[in-house]
N, C-alpha and C positions, 0 to 999 in steps of 0.2 A: 263582576269581580275584576279588579285590576291585577296588573302583573305582580305587584308587590304582595298581594294576598295569595296569588297562585304560588309564588316562590315560597312564602312562609308555610303554606300547607304542604308543599312538596318536601320541604326540609323537615317539617314535623313528622311526616310519614316515614322518611328515611331514618330519622333518629329513633323513631319508635321501633324500628325493625333493623337494628344495627348490624347484626350478624348476617341476616338475609341480604341486606343491601350491600355489605362488603363482598359476600360471595358472588353477588350479581356483578359487582364491579371488577371482580378478579380477572375475568376474561378480557375486559378492556385494558386493565393494568398490564397484564402479560403481553397482549398484542402491541400496545403502545410502547412499552419499555423495550420490547424486542426490536421493534422497528428503529427506535432512536439509537439504541446501542449499536446495532448493525450498521446503520447509515453513518453514524458519527465515527465509528472505527474505520469504516470503509473510506470515508473522505479523509480522515486523519492518516490512514495508510497511504493514500494517494499523495498527500502533502509530504509525508516522510520520504517516499520514493522519489518524488520530484526534487526534494531538497538534496537527497543523496546523489541523484543524477547530475544536478547542477554543480555539486562539489567536485565530482570527478570529470566534469567537463561540459559546461553549458555551451562552450564555444568549440567543442571538439568534434572532429570528423575522422572516421577510420576508413582507410583505403585498403582494400584487400585484392589479392590476385585470385582470379577464378582459375582454380587448378585444372578444371575440365577443359578449359580453352587455352591455357598457357603452355608455352614451351619453356625449356630451361632458360633461354635467353630473355624471357619476359619477366623473370622474377626481379625484385627490387634489389639494388645494391646501395652501398653507403654513399657512392658518388651521387646517385639520384637524390638522396636525402639532402646532401649538401647543396645541390643545384636548386632544389625546391625552396630551401630556406633563404638562399641568396637572391633568388629571382622574384619571389612573390612577397610583396610588402605586407600583405594581410596575414601571413603566416608568422605567428609569434614564437611558437615552439613546435618542434617536430621530432619524433622518435621512430626508428624502425623497431619492430618487435619480432622476436623469435621465441616461440614457446615449445619447450621440450619436456618429456618425462624421463626421469632417471632415478638415481639413488643418492640420498644424502647420508653420509656416515660420520657420526660424531663419536667421541670416546665413550659416550653414554648409550647411544642408540643408533640403529640404522633404520631409515624410513624411505618410503617412496617419496619422490619429490616432483613438483611442478616448477620448472626453471624458466624464468622469463628473462630473455636478453633484450636490453634496451640501451639508450644513451642517457646522458645526464638530464635531458629535458623531460623525461618521464616524471620526475619528481614534481614538476610544475604543472604538467598536463593533468595528472591525477591528484594533485594537492596532497601528496604523501607527507604525513607528519612524522618526523624523526623523534623517537623517544630517547634513544641513546646513540651516540656516534654521529655519523654523517652519511650523506649520499655520495656515490662515486662521482668524480669530476670529469671534465671533458677530456683531459689527458689520459685518465684511466680508461675512459670509454674508447678513445681512439686507439690506444695501445693494447686494449684487451687484457688489462691487468686482472689477475685472479683475486678479485675482491667481490664480496657479496653482501646483500642485506637480507635479513629475516624479519618476519613480523613477530610480535610478542609471543603469540601462541606457538609458533614454530620453534622459537628459541627455547621456550619452556619445555616443549616436547623433546627437543634434541639434547638439551643440557640440564633441564630441571630448574632453570632460572633465566632471567632476561639479562643477566650480567655476562654477556658473551662477546662483547667487542674486543677484538684482538685475538680471539681463539680461531682455530682452523678446523675445517671439515674436509673430507674428500667428497667430490661431487661429480656427477655425470652418469654415463652409461656404466653398467655393471662391469663391462670388459675393459674399459679404459677411463677410470675416474681420475680427476686431478685435484690437487689440494687447493683450497681457496680460503682466504682470510676474511672473517666477518668484520666489516667496518661500521655497520649500523643496524639498529633495530627500529622498525617502524611502529608507530603508535597504533595505527589501524591495521586491520588484516589486509593482506595483499591478495584478496580473493574471497570466495564464498566458503573456503575450507578453513580448517583450523581445529585445534583440539588435541587431546591425548590419545584418541582412538588409533590403534595400529593401522587401520584401513584408510585413514585420512592422510593424504600426502602433505609433506612439508612444502611451504611456499618460499621460493628463493628468487631474488633479483640479482642480476649480474650484468656487466658490460656485454653488449651483443657480440663483440669480437671474441670474447672469452668463451661464450656459449657456442659460437661457431667452431672454435678449436676443440671444444668438448665433443662435438658431433661433426667431424670432418666429412663424413659421407652423407650427411643429411642436414645441411645448414643453409638452405635457400630461404631468403627473407620473403614472406608472403603478405606482409601487411606493414603499414605505417600509420601512426596516429598524429594528427595535426591539431594544434590549438590556434585558432585565429585571434585577431586583435579585438573582435567584438562578435556578438551573436549575429549581427546583420551581415557580417562578411564571412560567416562560416561556410555557407553553401558555395559561394564564389571561390573561396580558398580551396575547397575540395575539388571543384571543377578545374581550376587552374593547375592544381597539382597533378591531376590525371592527364591534362594536356601535355605537361612536361614529361611525364612518364611515357606517354604514347609516342611523343616525338623522339625521345632518347632510345626507345626500344623498337621504334618503327613498327608498331602493331595497332595503329588506330582503328583499322577496319574490323578488327576481331573483338573489340570491346572486352579486353582482358581484365581491366580494372573497374572496381565498383566502389563508390563512396557511400558510407553509412553515417548519417548524422545521428549522434547520440540522442538528441532531443526528439527526433522522429521515432526512434525506438521507444522513448518515453511516452509519446502519444499512443503508441500501440499498447504499451503496458497499462496506461491509464484507462484506455478504452475497454480492455479486458476486465480490469478491476471494477470499472463502473458498471459493466454488464453483470458481473458476478454479484456486486453489492446490491444492485437493483433486484436481481433474481432472488437472493436470500431475503432481502427486505420484503419482497412480495410474498414469499412463503410465510414469513413471520406475520405479515398482515392478515393472513387467512384466519389467524386466531381472533382477529377483530370481528370476523363474521360470527364465530362461535360466541364471542362476548356479546355481540348484538342480539343473537338468539336468546342468550341468557337474560338480557334486558327485557326482551319481548315476553319471555316466559314469566318473569317475576311481575311484570305489569299486568299480565292476564290474571295471575293469582291475586294481585291487588284489586283488580276490578271485581273479581268474584267475591273477595272478602268484604268489599265496600259497596256491594249492590244496594243494600238498604239505605246506606248513606246517600248514594246517588239518587235513589228514589225520593228520599226526603228533600234533597236539594232541588230536584226538578219540580217536586210538588209545590215548593214555596217560591218558584219562579226562576230557578237557574236555567239558562238557555243551553241548547245543545253545544253551541260554541264555547260557552264557559266551561262545561264539563270536559270538552275536548282539550282545551288549553290547559286545564288543571292537570290532567294525566300526562299530556305531552310535556309540560314543564317538569314534572317529576322524572320522566324518562330522560330528558336532556340533562337534568342536574346529576342523575346517577352516572350517566356516561361522561359528563364533563369532569366530575370529581375523579372518576376512574382514570380519565385521560391525564389530568394534572398529576395524580399520584404516579401513573405510569411514566410520565415525562420525567419526574424527579428520580424514580427508580432507574429509568433508562440512562439518564445522565450520570448518576453515581456508578451504575454498572459499567458504562463505557470507560470511565476513568479508572475503575478498579481493574478491568481487563487490560486496558491500555498500559497500566503501570507494569504488568507482567510481560506484555508483548513489546514494551518500549515504543509504543505508539501514542502520540498525543491526539486524543479525539478532537475532531473538528465539529463544533456545534454550529448549526446553521439556524439563523432566526426564521428562515423560511420553513425549515422542517418543524421547528417548535410551534410556530403559528399554524402550520398545516396539521399538526397533531391535535391542537385544540379545536380547530375547525372540524377535523375528521371525527373526533370523538363526539362533538355536538351533532354532526350529521348522522352518526350511528344512532344516537339517542332519538333523533327525529324520525329516521327511517324505520327503526324497529319499534318505535313507540307509537307510530301512527295507527296501526291496527288495533292495539289494546285501547288507545284513546278513543278511536271511532266506535269501538264496541261499547265502551262505557257511555259515550255521548248518545248513542242510539238506543239505549235501554228504555223500555217503556216504563214510565214512572209507576203505574199501577202494579205491573209485574215485579218491578224492583222492590216496592213496598211489601209485597207478599212473600218475597224471597226469605227463606230461613237459612 
């Protein structure tokens, strides 16, 4: 019997028992679809995170002061920032950052606030999109003008709308707040927070000198963010900036400053996501074993039901190899059909879930081909025992079977 005849007989057997065949495939379908959905969303999530990291600074490096090693004289000042920008050709943008917690009080609502002090370069380092108004300029940053920016969600929370440019709020510590004028609303959130929940703080951006005035007793600058001219010069720009800081503060031997490349942080995030995706995918793949056992079970039932048929075929000359291939072909086809259906369900499921999670699934040809191969392998592995049992039946005993 050739392969074509084996295939035809296998299909006829599957069609003759549609519901039983479908239930047998169900374990394979669930396993394959789960693996494809999880892996596609995992890889899509990694791509989304990579894209977001690159938006906020593929060429960025953050230099922070180690507070455990630093003395007051080691903290960064605005002259340090000026010297770094003037002396290092590979530094395109640089901003000091000072982050404080306080209170934002509008005519509508009072909220806790995260206040970030920076200079005008922060707009370019973080690729901040302005929805309304403008970013503060260099003069406002140098003079510490009381001007601020909010993100859309903070504006809605404090005023009930995003039409807030020109309005004022009081800002700072509870004991000594100052008035500030809103000059811009950013399109994207300026942080991981936002919303109308009372427990979620408002996100505020302001010139760093203004923030220092808001907190005169606690205004030491402990970090700067640099954007280099290219990805290739990012690491060297960070090292050169640290050299200038160490020379200016005369603290080289104490290793007070540390540079963190944002892309290195991304590598760590992707590594964790990769491990998590692989683990969840492996857990989902366990259902394939259950599906494979289901294939084995139904093939054993099929062998039992077709014992007399096997006896007749062997009596008229069918070889052990022919019977083996017949049942093995049927097992592979059941698994392969289940794998293909599972692949389609998995792809549709990935896009459906991704639409709610704002993740574009990343389909890999390797994964798809791997799924087809794996489903076939499941059919072969779990079909071998029933096929061998059928092939090894004694024709006389098979003919006597009722």
